[in-house]
Each structure stands twice: as C-alpha cells, then as structure tokens.
C-alpha positions as CSV (number, residue, x, y, z in Angstrom):
1,K,158.4,77.3,50.0
2,E,158.8,81.1,50.6
3,E,156.4,80.9,53.6
4,I,158.5,78.1,55.1
5,D,161.7,80.0,54.5
6,E,160.3,83.1,56.1
7,E,159.2,81.2,59.2
8,F,162.7,79.6,59.5
9,Y,164.5,82.9,59.0
10,N,162.4,84.6,61.7
11,F,163.1,81.7,64.1
12,L,166.9,81.9,63.3
13,K,167.1,85.7,63.7
14,G,165.1,85.6,66.9
15,S,167.3,82.8,68.4
16,L,170.5,84.8,67.6
17,L,169.0,87.9,69.0
18,E,168.4,86.2,72.3
19,D,172.2,85.7,72.5
20,G,172.8,89.3,71.7
21,I,173.8,88.7,68.1
22,V,172.3,91.0,65.4
23,S,172.3,89.0,62.2
24,Q,171.6,89.6,58.5
25,V,169.9,86.7,56.8
26,V,169.6,86.5,53.0
27,N,166.9,84.6,51.2
28,Y,168.7,83.5,48.1
29,E,165.5,82.7,46.2
30,K,164.5,86.3,46.3
31,W,167.8,87.5,44.9
32,K,168.4,84.7,42.5
33,G,169.3,86.1,39.1
34,K,170.3,89.5,40.4
35,G,173.7,90.8,39.6
36,S,176.6,90.8,42.1
37,S,176.5,94.6,42.3
38,F,172.9,94.5,43.4
39,I,173.4,91.8,46.0
40,S,176.6,93.4,47.5
41,T,175.0,96.8,47.7
42,N,171.8,95.5,49.4
43,L,173.9,93.4,51.8
44,V,175.9,96.6,52.8
45,F,172.7,98.7,53.3
46,N,171.0,95.9,55.3
47,A,174.0,95.8,57.6
48,Y,174.1,99.6,57.9
49,A,170.4,99.6,58.8
50,K,171.0,96.9,61.5
51,L,173.8,99.0,62.9
52,G,171.6,102.1,63.1
53,I,173.4,103.9,60.2
54,K,171.0,105.8,57.9
55,P,172.7,106.7,54.7
56,F,170.2,109.3,53.5
57,I,167.4,111.7,54.6
58,L,164.4,113.3,52.9
59,S,165.2,116.2,50.5
60,R,162.4,118.3,52.1
61,P,161.1,118.2,55.7
62,L,157.6,116.9,56.3
63,P,154.9,119.2,57.7
64,Y,155.1,117.6,61.2
65,D,157.5,118.1,64.0
66,A,157.6,114.4,64.8
67,I,156.1,111.3,63.2
68,V,155.3,108.3,65.4
69,G,154.5,104.8,64.1
70,I,152.7,102.4,66.4
71,D,151.9,98.7,65.9
72,V,150.7,95.7,67.9
73,G,152.4,92.3,67.5
74,N,151.3,88.7,67.5
75,D,152.3,86.1,70.0
76,P,154.0,82.8,68.9
77,F,150.5,81.2,68.6
78,G,149.3,83.8,66.1
79,N,147.0,85.5,68.6
80,R,147.2,89.2,69.5
81,S,149.8,89.7,72.2
82,V,150.0,92.3,75.0
83,A,153.0,94.1,73.5
84,G,153.6,96.6,70.8
85,G,156.3,98.9,69.4
86,I,156.7,102.6,68.7
87,T,159.1,104.3,66.4
88,V,159.8,108.1,66.3
89,F,160.9,109.8,63.1
90,S,162.1,113.4,62.6
91,P,160.6,115.6,59.8
92,R,163.7,114.8,57.6
93,G,163.1,111.0,58.0
94,T,165.8,110.1,60.5
95,V,165.0,107.6,63.3
96,K,164.9,109.4,66.7
97,G,163.9,106.5,68.9
98,L,162.3,103.0,69.2
99,Y,160.4,102.0,72.3
100,P,158.6,98.9,73.5
101,L,154.9,99.3,74.3
102,K,152.9,97.5,77.0
103,L,149.2,97.0,76.4
104,G,146.6,96.9,79.1
105,T,144.5,94.4,77.1
106,A,145.0,91.9,74.3
107,G,143.9,93.1,70.9
108,E,144.5,96.2,68.8
109,K,143.2,98.6,71.4
110,I,146.1,100.4,73.2
111,D,145.0,101.4,76.7
112,L,148.3,103.1,77.5
113,I,148.5,105.1,74.3
114,D,148.4,108.4,76.2
115,V,151.4,107.2,78.4
116,A,153.3,106.3,75.2
117,V,152.7,109.6,73.5
118,R,153.6,111.5,76.7
119,K,156.9,109.6,76.8
120,V,157.6,110.5,73.2
121,I,156.9,114.2,73.8
122,K,159.0,114.4,76.9
123,K,161.9,112.3,75.6
124,H,162.3,114.3,72.4
125,G,161.4,117.7,73.9
126,L,158.6,118.4,71.5
127,K,157.0,121.8,72.1
128,K,154.6,124.0,70.2
129,G,154.4,121.4,67.4
130,K,152.5,118.9,65.4
131,L,152.8,115.2,66.0
132,L,151.6,112.7,63.4
133,L,150.6,109.4,64.9
134,I,150.3,106.6,62.4
135,K,148.6,103.4,63.7
136,D,148.8,100.1,61.8
137,G,145.2,98.9,62.4
138,K,142.0,100.2,63.8
139,L,142.0,103.6,65.5
140,F,139.7,103.4,68.5
141,K,137.7,106.4,69.9
142,E,138.7,105.4,73.4
143,E,142.4,105.9,72.4
144,L,141.6,109.3,70.9
145,K,139.7,110.3,74.1
146,K,142.7,109.4,76.3
147,L,145.0,111.5,74.1
148,S,142.6,114.5,74.4
149,E,142.9,114.2,78.2
150,L,146.7,114.2,78.2
151,P,147.9,117.3,80.1
152,T,151.2,117.2,78.3
153,L,149.5,118.3,75.1
154,R,148.4,121.5,76.8
155,I,151.7,122.1,78.7
156,N,153.9,121.6,75.6
157,Q,151.3,123.0,73.2
158,V,151.3,119.9,71.0
159,E,148.6,119.0,68.6
160,V,148.3,115.3,67.6
161,F,147.1,114.2,64.2
162,A,146.2,110.6,64.2
163,C,145.5,108.3,61.2
164,N,145.0,104.6,60.7
165,L,146.3,102.1,58.1
166,K,144.4,99.1,57.0
167,K,146.0,96.2,55.0
168,N,143.5,93.4,55.3
169,H,140.5,94.0,53.2
170,S,139.0,92.8,49.9
171,L,139.8,95.9,47.9
172,R,142.2,95.6,44.9
173,L,143.7,98.6,43.1
174,Y,144.5,97.9,39.4
175,T,146.6,100.8,38.1
176,D,149.7,101.6,36.2
177,Y,153.0,102.5,37.9
178,G,152.3,106.3,37.6
179,K,149.2,106.4,39.8
180,K,149.8,105.7,43.4
181,A,146.8,107.1,45.4
182,V,143.0,107.2,44.8
183,K,140.6,109.2,47.0
184,L,137.4,107.3,47.1
185,K,135.5,109.7,49.3
186,T,136.1,112.3,52.0
187,N,137.3,109.9,54.6
188,L,138.6,107.0,52.6
189,S,141.8,107.1,50.5
190,T,143.8,104.2,49.3
191,S,147.4,104.0,48.1
192,L,149.8,101.6,46.5
193,F,152.9,102.7,48.4
194,H,154.8,99.9,46.7
195,S,155.0,99.4,43.0
196,F,153.1,96.2,42.3
197,K,150.4,96.5,39.8
198,G,147.1,95.0,41.0
199,A,148.3,94.5,44.5
200,R,146.2,94.9,47.7
201,P,146.5,98.6,48.6
202,V,146.7,100.2,52.0
203,T,143.6,102.3,53.0
204,V,143.3,105.2,55.3
205,D,139.7,105.8,56.5
206,A,140.3,107.7,59.8
207,F,142.1,111.0,60.4
208,Y,141.7,113.0,63.6
209,K,143.0,116.2,65.1
210,V,143.4,115.9,68.9
211,T,143.9,118.9,71.1
212,F,143.9,118.9,74.9
213,G,140.5,119.4,76.5
214,E,138.5,119.2,73.3
215,K,136.6,116.4,71.6
216,P,138.8,114.7,69.0
217,K,137.8,116.2,65.6
218,E,137.5,114.0,62.6
219,I,139.0,115.8,59.6
220,P,139.1,114.8,55.9
221,V,141.8,112.5,54.7
222,S,143.8,115.2,52.9
223,D,146.1,115.1,49.9
224,N,148.8,116.4,52.2
225,L,148.4,113.4,54.5
226,M,148.6,110.9,51.6
227,E,151.6,112.7,50.2
228,T,153.3,112.5,53.6
229,L,152.6,108.8,54.0
230,Y,153.8,108.1,50.4
231,T,157.0,110.0,51.1
232,L,157.6,108.0,54.2
233,S,157.2,104.8,52.2
234,K,160.4,105.7,50.3
235,L,162.5,105.4,53.5
236,N,163.6,101.8,52.8
237,F,167.0,101.9,54.4
238,S,167.9,98.4,53.2
239,S,167.0,98.8,49.5
240,P,167.3,102.5,48.7
241,F,167.3,104.5,45.5
242,K,164.9,102.3,43.6
243,E,161.3,103.3,42.9
244,E,160.2,99.7,42.9
245,S,161.8,99.1,46.4
246,K,159.5,101.3,48.4
247,L,158.0,99.9,51.6
248,R,154.4,98.6,51.6
249,L,153.7,100.8,54.7
250,P,155.2,104.2,55.6
251,A,158.5,103.7,57.4
252,P,157.4,104.5,60.9
253,T,154.8,101.7,60.9
254,H,156.9,99.3,58.9
255,Y,159.8,99.6,61.3
256,A,157.4,99.5,64.3
257,D,156.2,96.2,63.0
258,L,159.7,94.9,62.6
259,Y,160.6,96.1,66.1
260,V,157.6,94.2,67.6
261,K,158.8,91.0,65.9
C-alpha cells in the first residue's frame, strides 16, 4: 500500500508542479498515531523547506569551502534518463544553489561533469579552496580525468575531493543506535546515517583528490570524510531536531535526488 501511495503522491506533486503549484502532500499512514504537535510542526517545516526557508545551520563549519551533491534520475519507464541534478551547500550547511544537469549519455556516467563543476566554481566565486563532490552512484575514472583537465581548477586554485555513495548492495549492518560508521578497510567504509537498526547501510569505497594537470589520486576514506557525510545527514529541513529523523543520504545528494525527481 505504501508503494502505491508513494507512486500516487509523486504523480500528484509532479502534475501540480507542471502548473506552477508547489505542494505539500502528507501521507497520513506514516503520521498515524503521532501527536498533533508533531504533525503541525512537521507540516510547517515542510512548507518552509519548499519555500526555500532554512531554519537552522550547522554549529561548526565543515572542512570544505563548498559541498556539491550530484545525482542522475530515472525516466518514467524506470530506465536511466539523460538528466541529473546538482545541489551546492556552504560549509555551514546552507543551500547555495540547485542546477539541472544534462548528460551526454544515458546511465550513471556524467560526460559533462567538468562543465557542471566549472559552473559551480564560477557561479559561487570559489577561489583557493576545497570542493567536496559527493556522487550518488559509481564514480568513473573518465569523470575524474575530465575534472583534472579543467583549467578553472588551476585559475581559481581549487582542489576537488570526490567520493561516491552506494545504496544498492547486499551488505547489512546490525548495530545499536550508538554506532554509526564502520571502516571495513582502507577504501571501504559504511555508515548508517539514519537510525534504523539492521538497515542497509550506505557505503563509500572511492575517494579521490583531483588537482589540475595531475593524475587523480586515490586517497584513503578518512574518518574526517565520514564525519562530514554523517554531519550532512542531519540537515533534514523538513523533520529537524530529532536524532531518528536524519536523512539516509547526506543532504547534498538527498536533495539532488529530490531535485531530479
């Protein structure tokens, strides 16, 4: 029933959006049994988020000058489409921009990833800084090569740190609520960003440093990176202030996915 409801809601929201109406749809089954205070608070924050109002920021800035989430969407038939979405977040967790992304080929590979990153750097005036690129899905070497050949990185003295997120795999992480991340080996870490015991975790098995004119260098998946990703998962603008309401993905990729849809 929930799958049918979700399909209907997506259709309804999409139809309204075509007419320029931004809507907030509530799935009553998910909120059944919740108190009126909980429901009214979440309705307000959902409406705020749709209007672009962000009621809070991170208490400490992240160690990157810009965080970019990137995702590729599906077409109405369930196949990979030729469109994607990018979100740009500041070090304090505020949304700086959302941009559509055109892909050269169908699938997860982004032929124009260098053009997209150049636009972000130029649009937001990023100079002498570090950009964290979080991709939902496989990170291809061809994409990294294109980034390393991007003159904007040299001109603006920007270093790109790129990592991937994988959701679809057979791994399960059975843990208590106090343990969120497990480093399995140098280049494979897994995390339960959200608080569901025994849920399918999100894994990170690729992390690269990209500098202009140099071969992309694979670096260990660090504790610093995992802490950054975990912190970003707390930016749930529609259900804030609850430990159990964290996003399954870090906010930049979560909202990039919503933007594609």
